[in-house]
N, C-alpha and C positions, 0 to 999 in steps of 0.2 A: 504494500500500500504506500503510495507516495504521500509526502507531507508528514507533519508531526502532530502529536496530541500531547498536551500537558495538563496536569490537574494540580490545583493548590487550594488551600483553605481561604475562604472569603468572609468568614464571620459566622454569626449564629443568630437564629430567629426562634424565640420561644423554646430554647433548649435544643433546637435542631441545628446541626452543622450545615453550613452553606458552602458549596464548592464553586470554584471558577474553573471552567474548562477552556483551554486555548487551542485552537486549530490553526495550522498554517499550511498552505499549499500554493505553489506557484507564486503569484503576485499578491495573493489575498491572505489576510489574517483576521480571525474573529475570536471573540471571547464571549462565552455564554455562562450564566450562573444558574444554579439549581433553584434559587428562589425565583418563582414566576417563570421559569424557563426563559429568562430574560437575556436578550442579545445586548451585551454591554458595550461592545465596540466592533467596528468593521473597518479595517484598514485596506484601502485600495489606492493604486497609483494613478496619478494624473498624466497629462501629456508630457510633462517634463520628467517623469519617472519618480517624482516625489510622492510618498504615500501620505494619506491623511485619513483620520477617523471620520467616516461619513454618516454616523448615526448619533443622535442626541441621547444623552443619558446623564446620570449623576456620578460623582466621584466615589461615593462610598455606599455600602449596603444600607447603612442607617438612613441615608437619604431616600432610598427606595421604600423603606419600611415606615417612614415618618407619616405617611397618610396623605400627602399632597402630590403623589406621583400620577401624572397623566398617561399612565400605561407605557412609559418609555420602554421599547424593546420587548415587551411582554408577549406571552401567548395568552390571549384572552378567551374566556369561555366559562361555562359550557356554551352559552350562546353569545357570540360577539355582536355588538351593536344593540339596538333597542328592541324590547318587547313592550308593547303598549300596555300600560297599567300593571305590568308584571304578571299578566294573566294569560293563560291559554288552556285549551281543552284537548285531550288526547284520548281516543277510544271511549268517549262519553264521560271521562273523568276531568273535573276542573282542577287546575293547579294555580296557586298563588306564589310567585317568586318574590324575592327581596326587591323592594323598590329603592334603588340607590341612585337613580338618575332623575331626580325630581319625582314625578308621579310614575315613572317608568323604570323598568329593569334594564340595566346597562352592563355589557361586557361580563356577564356571569354573576353579578351581584356584589355585595359588600366585600366578600372574600372569595373571589373567583379564582381561576387557575393562576392568575397573575400574582396572587398573594399566598400561594402555597409552596412548600418546599418539595421538590420533585426528587426522585431517586435517579441516579445517572450512572452510566457505564460507557466505556469505549465501545463503539460499534464496528463491526466488520463491514467494510465496503470496498469494492473494487474501484470505486470512482475517486476516493480520497479519504482523508481523515474524517471521522464522524463520532458524534456523541449521541447516545440514545437516552432520552429523559422519559420517565414513567411516573404517572400519577393515577392513583385510584380515588375517584370521587364517590363518596358513599351515598346511598339512597337518602334523599331529602336534603342534600347539601344545597343551601340557598333556595330550597323549595323544589329542586328538580327530582323527578321520579327515577328510580333505578340506580344501581351501583354501576359506575362507568369506569372502564379501564382504558386510559389514553396513553399512547406513546407518540412522542414527537422526536424525530431524528434530524439533527443538524449535520449536513455533510458539506464539506468544502471540496469542490471539484477542481479547483485551480482557477477557473474563471467565473464561478458562480457559488452562491450559498443556496443549498437546496434544503427545503423542509418537507419531510414526509410525515403525515399524520396517519395513525391507525387506532381504531377504537372499537370496543365491544361493550355490550350492556346486558344486564340480567333481567331487565324489564323495559317496556317501551319508553323511550325518552326522546329528547331533542338535542341536537348537537350542531354547533356552527363555530368552530375555533378559528382564530386568525392570529397572524403575527403583526404586532402593533409598533414596529419601529418607525421613528421619525428620521427621515433622510435629509441630509444637506450635502450635495455632491461637491460643493466648494470646500467642505470641511466643517465639522461640528463647531458651533460658536462663531462662524465667520460672517453672520448676518442673515438676511432673509433669502428665500428661495424664489422670489418672484421673477427673477431673470432666467431661471431654469426653463428649458423648453420641454413641453409634454406632448406626446401623441398617445391617445387613448382609443382603443378599438371598441368604442361604445357609442351607439346612436341614441340611447335612452338612459335616463337616470331615475332613481326613485324619489319622487316628490315628497317633501316633508312639511309638517305643520310647524307652528311657532315653537313647539317643544321638541322639534327634531324627530318626531315620530311619523312614520309613513302615512300618507293619505290613502295609499293604495294605487295611486296613479303612477304609471311609468311615462314620464314626460319625454318628449322628443328634444334632443339637443339642438336640432337645426334652428339657426337664427338666434341662439342664446349664448350667454357666456360659458355655457357648459359644453360647447362643441370643441373638442380636442381631437377630432378625427384626423386633422392635419396638424403637424407640429407647430406649436406657438408658445409664447412665454406664459408661464403660469399666472403672472400678474397682469397680463395684457388687458383683461376685462374684469379683474377682481373687484374694482371699485364702482362698477356699474350698478345702477339702482334696480337690479332685478330682485324681486321679492325673495327668491330662494338664496341669493347671495347675502341679502340682509339677514335672513334667519340664521345662516350658517357662519356668519362673520367671515365670509369667504366661501371656500368649498369645504363641505362636510357632508357629502352625499355618496350614496351607493350607485355606481355606474353599472349598467347592464351590458356585458360583453356581447358583441356581434359574433355569434358562433354558428357555423354551418351545422345544420341538423345532423348530418352524417358524422360530425366530429364532436358530438356532445360531451364526451369524456376525455378528449385529447388535450394535451398540453398545447397552449398557444401563447404567442407573445401578445399579452393584453395591453402592455404599456411600454413606452420608451421615454426616458427622461435624459436630457443632455444638459450639461453645465458648460456654457461656452468658454468661461475663463480657464478652468482646469482641463477641459476636454473629457472629463469623466462621463461615461454613458451607462445608464442602468436600464436593462431590459427585464421586465416582469413577465414570467412565464407561469401559467397556472391552468388547472383543470376546473377551477371554481367558476360559478356563473356570473359573479360580480366582484367589484372591488370598491371599498370605501376610500374615496380620495379626500383627504383632509389636509388643510394647509395651516394647521396650528393656530386657528383663530382665537383659541382660548388661552394661549400662552401670553402672560401679562407682565413679564419682567420681574416676577416674584421668585423664580426658580433659577438657581445657579447650576450651570452644567458642568460636565466632567472636565472641560478645559478652563474653568474658572470664570466664564462669562455668563451673563444673564440671558435667558431666552425670551425673546419678544414675539409678538404676533407675526406669523409668517416665517419663522426661522427654521421650519422643517416641514416636510410633507410626508404623509402616510399613504401607503398603498396596501390596504387591508383586504386580502382576498377572502371571499365569503359568499354565502347565500344572502338573500335580501333581508333587511331588517324587518322585524315583526312577521316573518314567514310563518310561525306557528298559527297565526290568526288569519292568514290570507292564503287560501287554498290555490289561488292562481299563481302564487310565487313558488319557486322550487322548494320541495319539501325538505325540512331539516330532521325528519323523524328517523330514528335508529331503533331497530327492533332486535330482540334476542335472536341469536343464530346468524345475524348479519354482521359484517365488518365494514366500518367506515374507513375509507382510504382516500387520501388526497395528497396532492403535491403542489408546492409553490417554489419557484426558483427566482432568485435575484442575481442576474448575470451582469458582469461588469466588463467594460471595454473602454477604449480611448479613441476619440475622434481626432482626425488630423488637424 
């Protein structure tokens, strides 16, 4: 196996030891910790060959545990994004989840996957160094039915960071995990990402109400600031008085990938982001039906990042691959239901290159 894997102690949470795993392969280097399965840093080279950490985060474990973490680098779940009123029905049974996002359920609840200590071990992979993180979510955790066993494997292939998800349950439940890193291809703490260029293979997005909960309408991007089907700057239309831009403080919306019916489960390049100054290019590849594109509108200069600088609105962007928010209550959306005897599998890749 090419590349290297290293492990070291990173602190303790509620008497549980937290580890940091560092993977290096080719031009890329990543660090992941067992608290929240959080991606702590990702070093990638620019046009000049200089490497920079391109994900936002905190300098210490204590900062992540303090309670004001906006999901930097975390694996969020069981259900990433929002469930309206924290309620859903499954097989005639009603369930009430924790309401931690105003009146709604957000990213798995008050103590979702992002606030749990996972078990970890080096994984065997022919593609590069890998670490496998495992978490067992008991029945009724945050209100979810069924005991769920989830594995997330981070693999560094040399030009990409790959995440493989696999899960089983002992009772019918819902599942919609995602990776919640905030990227800045110019380097963490370097300023805003509004000059990054984005191309997004999505002709529709999930419209939301004033509380960022879906209305059920899949709106067309045509003729709106949400049209990234051709590459353009993220900040090009972010200050327009579009009602959805106002609600999201910029972009905080799930985009629906344009996917040929014959390739419903195939990996596709769903997005490309280019940073003109450094030349860094990020290609998002996934088999998920949508992606939450978020431009950090709720970062408010109250958090100090790993490089010692405060994070302001627009200082990072997220590409959170997922099914659509509130899917348990909207049968017209892709189903998030997982049943006993079935295995949930999904893959997302963040591939890096350099433009001329």
